[in-house]
N, C-alpha and C positions, 0 to 999 in steps of 0.2 A: 504494500500500500504506500502510496506517495502522498504525503501531507506537507504542504508548504507552510513555512513560518507565517506567511500572511494569512493563511486560513485560520491558524490558531489565534492570531491577533484579532481577527474578525469575530471569532467565537467568543473570545474574552470580552471584547468591546460590546457585543450584543448582550452578553450576560450582565455586564456592569450597567449598561443603559437600562435594561429591563428591571433588574433587581435593586439597583442602588441609585439609579438616576445620575450616574457619573460617567466619565469617559469623555472623549476617547483616550486610550493609552497607546503608547508605542511598544515596540517589541522589547525595549529595555526598561520600561517603567517598573519600578518596584511595586508589586501588587500587595504584598503583606505590609512592608515597612511604611508605605504611603497610605495604608488604611483602605485600599480598594476592596480587599477581601478579608473576611474573618473565617473562623473555623467552619461555620455553617456554609459560608460561601464556597469554601474549598470543595465540600461534598457536592453541592449543587453544580458547580462548574465541572467537576469530574463527570457527573452524570450527563451534563450537556455535551461534553466532549465525546463521550461514548456514542450518544445519539447522533450528533452531527457528523462524526467520522465513520459511523456504522461499525464500531468495534466494541468488543467486550473486554474491558481492562481487567486483568487478574486482581483479585483482592490484595490490597496493600501495594499495588504497583506504583501508585502516586503518593508520595510523602509530602508533608507540608512544605518542606524546602524546595520541592519541585515546582511550587507555585511562586517562586521568588520573582519571576518576570515571565512574560509570554515566551521570550527566547529560551529561558531555562526549561519551561514547560514543554516547548516544542522539542528540545533536545532529549528530554526524558521520554516523551512519546515515541520518538524515533528509536530510542533504546529498547522500549517495551514492545512496541508493535511493528517495528521495522518500517516506520512511516517514511 
């Protein structure tokens, strides 16, 4: 599966717009440190990524530090699903 960094950024931005009324963010925006995501938001965004990308992520595949920025998240997804 081939997932572009820009696709991950768009999914993150849509999630933030819909759930937090914030955004847009860039690929290197700190999501946790800047308060864009909290622990509940991590779980919600993980589910949205699965749905949007059409994949089932293994339990525990994404850790909180994987949500540091959209770029870090993309790198982790590539490692987990071979995006």
